[in-house]
Residue frames as qw, qx, qy, qz and C-alpha x, y, z in Angstrom:
[[0.012, 0.872, 0.488, 0.025, 0.08, -0.03, 0.00],
 [0.304, -0.786, 0.116, 0.526, 2.89, 2.41, 0.87],
 [0.418, -0.128, 0.594, 0.675, 4.46, 1.64, -2.45],
 [0.214, 0.630, 0.660, 0.348, 1.25, 2.34, -4.26],
 [0.136, -0.939, -0.241, 0.206, 0.81, 5.71, -2.41],
 [0.416, -0.587, 0.298, 0.627, 4.42, 6.60, -3.14],
 [0.360, 0.174, 0.689, 0.605, 3.99, 5.86, -6.86],
 [0.088, 0.808, 0.549, 0.194, 0.80, 7.94, -6.98],
 [0.271, -0.872, -0.068, 0.402, 2.55, 10.76, -5.25],
 [0.447, -0.324, 0.486, 0.677, 5.34, 10.68, -7.75],
 [0.260, 0.467, 0.679, 0.503, 2.93, 10.68, -10.66],
 [0.064, -0.904, -0.422, 0.039, 1.00, 13.54, -9.14],
 [0.339, -0.745, 0.158, 0.553, 4.18, 15.61, -8.62],
 [0.412, -0.025, 0.631, 0.656, 5.35, 14.84, -12.14],
 [0.155, 0.691, 0.631, 0.316, 1.92, 15.99, -13.48],
 [0.179, -0.926, -0.228, 0.243, 2.03, 19.16, -11.36],
 [0.409, -0.553, 0.322, 0.650, 5.54, 20.00, -12.43],
 [0.347, 0.276, 0.668, 0.598, 4.63, 19.44, -16.12],
 [0.031, 0.835, 0.527, 0.154, 1.62, 21.75, -15.73],
 [0.297, -0.857, -0.038, 0.418, 3.67, 24.34, -13.92],
 [0.415, -0.259, 0.485, 0.725, 6.28, 24.29, -16.69],
 [0.220, 0.543, 0.677, 0.445, 3.48, 24.65, -19.31],
 [0.126, -0.926, -0.347, 0.075, 2.12, 27.60, -17.40],
 [0.400, -0.673, 0.180, 0.596, 5.59, 29.21, -17.30],
 [0.355, 0.029, 0.613, 0.705, 5.94, 28.97, -21.12],
 [0.282, 0.741, 0.386, -0.472, 3.96, 32.07, -22.29],
 [0.454, 0.842, -0.177, -0.233, 6.17, 32.94, -25.27],
 [0.877, -0.037, 0.310, 0.364, 8.71, 30.96, -27.36],
 [0.091, 0.860, -0.338, -0.371, 11.71, 32.84, -28.60],
 [0.880, 0.167, 0.399, 0.195, 12.96, 30.98, -31.74],
 [0.068, 0.775, -0.418, -0.468, 15.67, 31.42, -34.27],
 [0.893, 0.282, 0.338, 0.097, 17.13, 29.72, -37.31],
 [0.556, -0.031, 0.391, 0.733, 19.74, 29.96, -40.10],
 [0.138, 0.671, 0.152, -0.713, 19.39, 33.48, -41.49],
 [0.383, 0.546, -0.449, -0.595, 19.72, 32.48, -45.17],
 [0.184, -0.038, 0.976, 0.108, 17.96, 29.16, -45.89],
 [0.580, 0.289, 0.068, -0.758, 14.96, 29.96, -48.02],
 [0.359, -0.505, -0.256, -0.742, 12.26, 28.90, -48.32],
 [0.587, -0.406, -0.652, 0.258, 12.51, 27.23, -44.89],
 [0.355, -0.852, -0.222, 0.316, 13.68, 30.53, -43.23],
 [0.526, 0.369, 0.016, 0.767, 15.59, 33.76, -43.90],
 [0.281, -0.447, -0.348, 0.775, 16.19, 37.08, -42.37],
 [0.090, 0.718, 0.366, 0.585, 13.99, 40.17, -42.94],
 [0.202, -0.787, 0.180, -0.555, 15.29, 42.97, -40.71],
 [0.189, -0.443, 0.738, -0.474, 15.43, 41.70, -37.10],
 [0.797, 0.001, 0.396, -0.455, 13.08, 38.85, -37.78],
 [0.123, -0.161, 0.925, 0.322, 13.25, 35.40, -39.27],
 [0.674, 0.306, 0.115, -0.662, 10.49, 34.56, -41.70],
 [0.295, 0.320, -0.841, -0.322, 9.67, 31.62, -43.98],
 [0.722, -0.135, -0.586, -0.342, 7.94, 28.21, -43.99],
 [0.498, -0.088, -0.740, 0.443, 9.43, 27.23, -40.62],
 [0.080, 0.010, 0.362, -0.929, 7.95, 30.24, -38.95],
 [0.594, -0.059, -0.281, -0.752, 4.54, 29.74, -40.58],
 [0.690, -0.097, -0.709, -0.107, 4.45, 26.08, -39.48],
 [0.395, -0.107, -0.684, 0.604, 5.55, 26.61, -35.92],
 [0.195, -0.012, 0.215, -0.957, 3.42, 29.66, -35.32],
 [0.651, -0.153, -0.453, -0.590, 0.36, 27.69, -36.62],
 [0.635, -0.146, -0.740, 0.170, 1.13, 24.87, -34.06],
 [0.315, -0.127, -0.569, 0.749, 1.78, 27.01, -31.04],
 [0.326, -0.154, -0.052, -0.931, -1.15, 29.34, -31.72],
 [0.648, -0.243, -0.646, -0.321, -3.34, 26.19, -31.29],
 [0.647, -0.392, -0.573, 0.314, -2.24, 25.95, -27.62],
 [0.189, -0.958, -0.183, -0.117, -2.19, 29.72, -26.94],
 [0.654, -0.480, 0.134, 0.568, 1.61, 30.16, -26.81],
 [0.284, 0.924, -0.112, -0.232, 3.11, 33.28, -28.50],
 [0.852, 0.023, 0.306, 0.423, 5.82, 32.52, -31.02],
 [0.111, 0.950, -0.162, -0.244, 8.52, 34.99, -31.95],
 [0.883, 0.200, 0.164, 0.392, 11.18, 34.24, -34.57],
 [0.135, -0.951, 0.152, 0.231, 14.20, 36.57, -34.09],
 [0.681, 0.613, -0.297, 0.268, 17.38, 37.14, -35.98],
 [0.744, -0.643, 0.112, 0.142, 20.18, 35.96, -33.66],
 [0.123, -0.769, 0.546, 0.308, 23.10, 36.51, -36.01],
 [0.463, 0.430, -0.716, -0.296, 25.06, 34.07, -38.27],
 [0.849, -0.095, -0.450, -0.261, 24.36, 30.35, -38.04],
 [0.600, 0.098, -0.640, 0.469, 27.10, 29.48, -35.68],
 [0.067, -0.188, 0.447, -0.872, 25.90, 32.11, -33.23],
 [0.703, -0.223, -0.209, -0.643, 22.32, 30.87, -33.46],
 [0.819, -0.088, -0.562, 0.071, 23.52, 27.46, -32.29],
 [0.399, 0.119, -0.570, 0.708, 25.61, 29.06, -29.55],
 [0.336, -0.267, 0.169, -0.887, 22.70, 31.09, -28.26],
 [0.837, -0.183, -0.335, -0.393, 20.65, 27.87, -28.15],
 [0.726, 0.051, -0.590, 0.349, 23.44, 26.08, -26.30],
 [0.180, 0.126, -0.460, 0.860, 23.57, 28.94, -23.80],
 [0.082, -0.589, -0.788, 0.159, 19.77, 28.80, -23.36],
 [0.017, -0.314, -0.056, 0.947, 19.39, 32.32, -24.59],
 [0.541, 0.079, -0.327, -0.771, 16.62, 31.21, -26.96],
 [0.735, -0.073, 0.496, -0.457, 14.01, 28.58, -26.59],
 [0.804, 0.344, 0.479, -0.078, 13.83, 26.91, -29.99],
 [0.067, -0.444, 0.629, 0.635, 15.89, 26.31, -33.21],
 [0.765, 0.432, 0.250, -0.406, 13.75, 25.67, -36.31],
 [0.846, 0.521, 0.068, -0.090, 14.32, 23.22, -39.06],
 [0.080, 0.755, -0.649, -0.043, 17.86, 21.91, -38.95],
 [0.736, 0.185, -0.650, -0.040, 19.55, 18.55, -39.33],
 [0.767, -0.585, 0.153, -0.212, 19.46, 16.33, -36.30],
 [0.627, 0.459, -0.566, 0.276, 22.98, 15.33, -35.36],
 [0.756, -0.382, -0.441, 0.298, 24.55, 13.78, -32.23],
 [0.376, 0.057, -0.213, 0.900, 26.66, 16.93, -31.66],
 [0.226, -0.353, -0.084, -0.904, 23.51, 19.08, -31.60],
 [0.694, -0.440, -0.530, -0.210, 21.60, 16.63, -29.39],
 [0.529, -0.119, -0.503, 0.673, 24.06, 17.63, -26.62],
 [0.033, -0.222, -0.329, 0.917, 22.13, 20.95, -26.21],
 [0.495, 0.054, -0.202, -0.843, 18.82, 20.54, -28.13],
 [0.468, 0.166, 0.826, -0.266, 15.85, 18.28, -27.50],
 [0.135, 0.162, -0.629, -0.748, 14.86, 17.36, -30.97],
 [0.751, 0.162, 0.120, -0.629, 11.42, 16.56, -32.39],
 [0.600, -0.070, 0.791, 0.091, 10.99, 12.82, -33.20],
 [0.559, 0.609, 0.547, 0.132, 9.13, 13.67, -36.41],
 [0.398, 0.038, 0.241, 0.884, 10.49, 16.04, -39.11],
 [0.199, 0.621, 0.248, -0.716, 9.13, 19.46, -39.73],
 [0.549, 0.696, -0.146, -0.441, 9.77, 19.36, -43.46],
 [0.910, 0.210, 0.230, 0.273, 11.21, 17.18, -46.23],
 [0.052, -0.885, 0.317, 0.338, 14.64, 18.27, -47.46],
 [0.896, 0.141, 0.354, 0.226, 15.61, 16.14, -50.39],
 [0.136, -0.620, 0.466, 0.617, 18.53, 16.81, -52.83],
 [0.763, 0.498, 0.411, 0.028, 18.11, 16.55, -56.56],
 [0.480, -0.055, 0.402, 0.778, 19.98, 17.50, -59.74],
 [0.291, 0.823, 0.203, -0.443, 19.03, 20.85, -61.40],
 [0.514, 0.063, 0.581, 0.628, 19.56, 21.31, -65.10],
 [0.209, 0.252, -0.210, -0.921, 18.53, 23.57, -67.93],
 [0.699, 0.288, 0.429, -0.494, 14.94, 22.82, -68.91],
 [0.677, 0.582, -0.293, -0.342, 16.01, 22.19, -72.53],
 [0.400, 0.459, -0.788, 0.086, 18.61, 19.63, -71.42],
 [0.664, -0.325, 0.436, -0.513, 16.52, 17.83, -68.80],
 [0.482, 0.241, -0.833, -0.127, 17.10, 14.05, -68.43],
 [0.835, -0.394, -0.229, -0.308, 15.68, 11.08, -66.64],
 [0.016, 0.528, -0.743, 0.410, 17.37, 9.95, -63.41],
 [0.870, -0.214, -0.365, -0.255, 16.71, 6.36, -62.32],
 [0.867, -0.381, -0.114, 0.301, 19.84, 5.66, -60.34],
 [0.329, -0.845, 0.206, 0.369, 22.99, 7.47, -59.22],
 [0.589, -0.150, 0.581, 0.541, 25.10, 5.84, -61.95],
 [0.432, 0.737, 0.479, 0.205, 23.10, 7.85, -64.55],
 [0.095, -0.982, 0.058, 0.154, 25.14, 10.81, -63.56],
 [0.724, -0.369, 0.389, 0.434, 28.48, 9.22, -64.37],
 [0.559, 0.360, 0.486, 0.567, 28.47, 10.09, -68.07],
 [0.056, 0.902, 0.270, 0.332, 27.48, 13.68, -67.38],
 [0.395, 0.276, -0.300, 0.823, 29.43, 16.74, -66.16],
 [0.427, -0.773, -0.428, -0.189, 28.12, 17.91, -62.81],
 [0.251, 0.390, -0.430, 0.775, 29.00, 20.06, -59.85],
 [0.488, -0.647, -0.579, 0.093, 27.96, 20.70, -56.32],
 [0.090, -0.908, 0.040, -0.407, 28.07, 23.69, -54.00],
 [0.343, 0.432, -0.641, 0.533, 31.03, 24.16, -51.68],
 [0.171, -0.214, 0.694, -0.666, 30.56, 22.50, -48.28],
 [0.753, -0.082, -0.101, -0.645, 27.32, 20.80, -49.13],
 [0.055, -0.210, 0.963, -0.158, 26.87, 17.40, -47.41],
 [0.671, -0.069, -0.342, -0.654, 24.09, 14.87, -48.06],
 [0.751, -0.304, 0.493, -0.317, 24.94, 12.03, -45.75],
 [0.079, -0.341, 0.907, 0.235, 26.47, 8.65, -46.51],
 [0.724, -0.145, 0.428, 0.520, 26.66, 6.84, -48.82],
 [0.472, 0.824, 0.265, 0.166, 25.93, 9.71, -51.27],
 [0.169, -0.922, 0.300, 0.179, 28.83, 11.89, -49.92],
 [0.561, -0.373, 0.662, 0.330, 31.27, 9.15, -50.87],
 [0.616, 0.479, 0.581, 0.232, 29.66, 8.49, -54.23],
 [0.249, 0.964, 0.097, 0.004, 29.80, 12.25, -55.19],
 [0.172, -0.857, 0.454, 0.173, 33.48, 12.67, -54.20],
 [0.471, -0.388, 0.761, 0.218, 34.88, 9.27, -55.29],
 [0.558, 0.325, 0.732, 0.216, 32.78, 8.15, -58.16],
 [0.332, 0.881, 0.316, 0.122, 31.38, 11.33, -59.70],
 [0.622, -0.082, -0.009, 0.778, 34.50, 13.22, -58.53],
 [0.046, 0.873, 0.297, 0.385, 32.72, 16.49, -58.09],
 [0.357, 0.324, -0.366, 0.796, 34.85, 19.32, -56.66],
 [0.405, -0.678, -0.581, 0.195, 34.02, 20.72, -53.24],
 [0.320, -0.413, -0.107, 0.846, 35.06, 24.30, -53.78],
 [0.061, 0.341, 0.522, 0.780, 32.59, 25.69, -56.34],
 [0.204, 0.255, 0.400, -0.857, 30.23, 28.49, -55.35],
 [0.452, 0.545, 0.678, -0.196, 26.67, 28.59, -56.48],
 [0.294, 0.832, -0.090, -0.461, 27.31, 31.62, -58.68],
 [0.003, -0.530, 0.749, 0.397, 30.16, 29.82, -60.53],
 [0.362, 0.188, 0.913, 0.026, 28.03, 26.67, -60.95],
 [0.418, 0.719, 0.443, -0.335, 25.10, 28.64, -62.38],
 [0.206, 0.777, -0.345, -0.485, 27.37, 30.53, -64.85],
 [0.108, -0.323, 0.894, 0.292, 28.90, 27.20, -66.09],
 [0.409, 0.361, 0.827, -0.136, 25.47, 25.65, -66.38],
 [0.400, 0.792, 0.206, -0.412, 24.20, 28.53, -68.47],
 [0.185, 0.723, -0.518, -0.419, 27.24, 28.33, -70.71],
 [0.916, 0.242, -0.234, -0.218, 26.75, 24.58, -71.35],
 [0.276, 0.546, -0.741, 0.275, 29.98, 23.64, -69.37],
 [0.231, -0.081, 0.870, -0.427, 27.89, 21.61, -66.82],
 [0.335, -0.236, -0.782, -0.470, 24.97, 19.28, -67.28],
 [0.579, -0.649, -0.441, -0.220, 23.65, 19.51, -63.71],
 [0.009, 0.504, -0.495, 0.708, 24.03, 20.99, -60.26],
 [0.499, -0.385, -0.765, 0.133, 23.24, 19.00, -57.15],
 [0.118, -0.289, 0.242, -0.918, 21.13, 21.14, -54.77],
 [0.182, 0.257, 0.784, -0.535, 18.41, 20.97, -52.23],
 [0.158, 0.496, 0.739, 0.427, 15.14, 20.69, -54.12],
 [0.106, -0.895, -0.433, 0.011, 13.32, 23.56, -52.31],
 [0.378, -0.708, 0.134, 0.581, 16.37, 25.68, -51.56],
 [0.383, -0.020, 0.578, 0.720, 17.52, 25.36, -55.13],
 [0.143, 0.666, 0.629, 0.374, 14.15, 26.53, -56.47],
 [0.249, -0.908, -0.215, 0.259, 14.36, 29.53, -54.14],
 [0.434, -0.569, 0.300, 0.631, 17.88, 30.42, -55.09],
 [0.348, 0.139, 0.667, 0.644, 17.46, 29.92, -58.80],
 [0.082, 0.759, 0.645, 0.031, 14.24, 31.92, -58.72],
 [0.151, -0.926, -0.106, 0.329, 16.00, 35.19, -58.05],
 [0.400, -0.430, 0.474, 0.656, 18.75, 35.09, -60.60],
 [0.420, 0.576, -0.275, -0.645, 18.65, 36.32, -64.21],
 [0.558, 0.326, -0.683, -0.340, 17.65, 33.40, -66.41],
 [0.237, -0.206, 0.862, -0.399, 16.92, 31.24, -63.36],
 [0.743, 0.205, 0.286, -0.570, 13.54, 30.27, -64.76],
 [0.696, 0.453, -0.503, -0.238, 15.43, 28.08, -67.28],
 [0.178, 0.320, -0.885, 0.288, 16.97, 25.98, -64.43],
 [0.780, -0.255, -0.097, -0.563, 14.63, 23.16, -63.23],
 [0.459, -0.400, 0.759, -0.233, 14.85, 20.27, -60.88],
 [0.330, 0.069, -0.890, -0.306, 14.68, 16.72, -62.15],
 [0.695, -0.341, -0.303, -0.556, 11.46, 14.89, -61.37],
 [0.887, -0.290, -0.348, 0.095, 13.22, 12.31, -59.18],
 [0.344, -0.886, 0.291, -0.111, 15.26, 13.14, -56.17],
 [0.490, 0.470, -0.702, 0.217, 18.95, 11.90, -55.81],
 [0.386, -0.109, -0.810, 0.428, 18.39, 11.32, -52.07],
 [0.386, -0.767, -0.421, -0.293, 15.63, 12.08, -49.59],
 [0.347, 0.085, -0.498, 0.790, 16.15, 14.06, -46.45],
 [0.362, -0.778, -0.477, -0.190, 14.34, 15.62, -43.54],
 [0.199, 0.372, -0.390, 0.818, 14.92, 18.43, -41.05],
 [0.471, -0.573, -0.648, 0.170, 13.72, 18.57, -37.41],
 [0.081, -0.768, 0.144, -0.618, 13.43, 21.29, -34.83],
 [0.661, -0.163, -0.605, 0.413, 14.66, 21.44, -31.21],
 [0.394, -0.893, -0.090, -0.198, 14.11, 23.01, -27.86],
 [0.227, 0.619, -0.570, 0.491, 16.99, 24.29, -25.90],
 [0.540, -0.166, -0.784, 0.258, 17.68, 21.98, -22.87],
 [0.166, -0.175, -0.524, 0.817, 17.01, 24.83, -20.45],
 [0.271, -0.174, -0.266, -0.909, 13.74, 26.03, -21.99],
 [0.380, 0.147, 0.712, -0.572, 10.56, 25.58, -19.93],
 [0.649, 0.379, -0.087, -0.654, 8.67, 25.45, -23.28],
 [0.235, 0.303, -0.903, -0.194, 10.08, 22.00, -24.02],
 [0.387, 0.137, 0.781, -0.471, 7.09, 20.72, -22.14],
 [0.645, 0.513, 0.131, -0.551, 5.23, 21.14, -25.42],
 [0.020, 0.445, -0.813, -0.376, 7.49, 18.79, -27.34],
 [0.334, 0.200, 0.920, -0.055, 4.94, 15.90, -27.33],
 [0.436, 0.724, 0.389, -0.367, 2.23, 18.12, -28.78],
 [0.199, 0.730, -0.417, -0.504, 4.71, 19.53, -31.43],
 [0.195, -0.219, 0.924, 0.246, 5.62, 16.00, -32.41],
 [0.412, 0.424, 0.795, -0.136, 2.07, 14.97, -32.96],
 [0.374, 0.822, 0.167, -0.395, 1.25, 18.09, -35.01],
 [0.035, -0.619, 0.629, 0.469, 4.41, 17.74, -37.09],
 [0.299, 0.027, 0.941, 0.158, 3.46, 14.26, -37.97],
 [0.376, 0.662, 0.611, -0.216, -0.13, 15.36, -38.98],
 [0.232, 0.866, -0.036, -0.442, 0.97, 18.44, -40.91],
 [0.123, -0.460, 0.777, 0.411, 3.62, 16.51, -42.77],
 [0.346, 0.165, 0.922, 0.058, 1.18, 13.81, -43.65],
 [0.340, 0.710, 0.574, -0.227, -1.54, 16.00, -44.92],
 [0.545, 0.503, 0.307, 0.596, 0.72, 18.04, -47.25],
 [0.162, -0.971, -0.170, 0.048, 0.57, 21.25, -45.19],
 [0.551, -0.613, 0.292, 0.485, 4.38, 21.36, -44.68],
 [0.507, 0.124, 0.557, 0.646, 5.11, 21.01, -48.41],
 [0.161, 0.816, 0.466, 0.302, 2.49, 23.61, -49.32],
 [0.299, -0.925, -0.004, 0.234, 4.10, 26.09, -46.96],
 [0.555, -0.308, 0.434, 0.639, 7.44, 25.52, -48.73],
 [0.382, 0.471, 0.585, 0.539, 5.85, 26.26, -52.06],
 [0.068, -0.944, -0.316, -0.060, 4.19, 29.40, -50.77],
 [0.432, -0.820, 0.145, 0.346, 7.45, 30.62, -49.29],
 [0.607, 0.027, 0.454, 0.652, 9.41, 30.02, -52.42],
 [0.181, 0.741, 0.430, 0.482, 7.12, 32.59, -54.12],
 [0.347, -0.925, -0.132, 0.080, 7.46, 34.89, -51.08],
 [0.632, -0.476, 0.261, 0.553, 11.20, 34.72, -51.13],
 [0.464, 0.296, 0.476, 0.686, 11.34, 35.54, -54.92],
 [0.029, -0.876, -0.383, -0.292, 8.90, 38.40, -54.44],
 [0.500, -0.828, -0.025, 0.253, 10.90, 39.84, -51.51],
 [0.616, -0.256, 0.371, 0.646, 14.18, 39.69, -53.47],
 [0.344, 0.524, 0.487, 0.608, 12.77, 41.24, -56.57],
 [0.151, -0.947, -0.245, -0.144, 11.50, 44.21, -54.51],
 [0.556, -0.688, 0.160, 0.437, 14.88, 44.54, -52.88],
 [0.567, 0.071, 0.464, 0.677, 16.52, 44.51, -56.32],
 [0.185, 0.735, 0.437, 0.485, 14.06, 47.03, -57.73],
 [0.345, -0.926, -0.119, 0.098, 14.61, 49.34, -54.68],
 [0.614, -0.426, 0.308, 0.589, 18.42, 49.10, -55.08],
 [0.458, 0.353, 0.507, 0.640, 18.02, 49.94, -58.79],
 [0.008, -0.891, -0.358, -0.279, 15.89, 52.97, -58.12],
 [0.522, -0.788, 0.046, 0.322, 18.30, 54.18, -55.49],
 [0.619, -0.118, 0.412, 0.658, 21.18, 53.81, -58.05],
 [0.315, 0.609, 0.469, 0.556, 19.31, 55.73, -60.70],
 [0.206, -0.952, -0.218, -0.066, 18.48, 58.64, -58.26],
 [0.544, -0.700, 0.202, 0.417, 22.18, 58.93, -57.31]]
């Protein structure tokens, strides 16, 4: 009987503490990579994009305010999370290193596959990685896709690891490349704002799938909502909401940048 009462007391205390933590979490301060459209990017002192739209939708359902702030370059964002200066980091790869200071969602926020982009007039079918061997391709400096594709890209396809996106686009336009490996959604956003970018299209089939998660800082009282966030991520991923938000924010990113470019051009002319 004593053991039963003790167990009941422990459960009551755990429930009380959980409710107390939930009551403490009135507002979530989030951040993310400042230049990873359409998932997220910086506009002034805020972060906007599909990640913000998705998480704001979820936390609004439980009455928690959600603010996405610019915290600096990517390394600084991670450092602020590690120091518990922010509550939440949106849409990033789940790694063992980051699990040391973030409580990740079990289910992904978004898909993040990689594919090959090519000129629309030169598009080709991709059934397997070996279909790329007879073609001349490139990748963006520092991009990693996970094993075994990383090894295949470097050892079999022998793609250099020091080319910038701008160099790759120029070479593709000049016919010196057949394809560029890039994130499907990020690539559509990046190519959408360059001159002639409408001619660059993703292949129908991805080279490799991928997913990105979100994570609460270990010291955040708002981590009490992780279970609810997990459930909603699974539902919103499954019903297509997450992918629709990506498509919407590709258009938003393109519109934002065209306005920026037009404003800069008007300023130049006035001067």
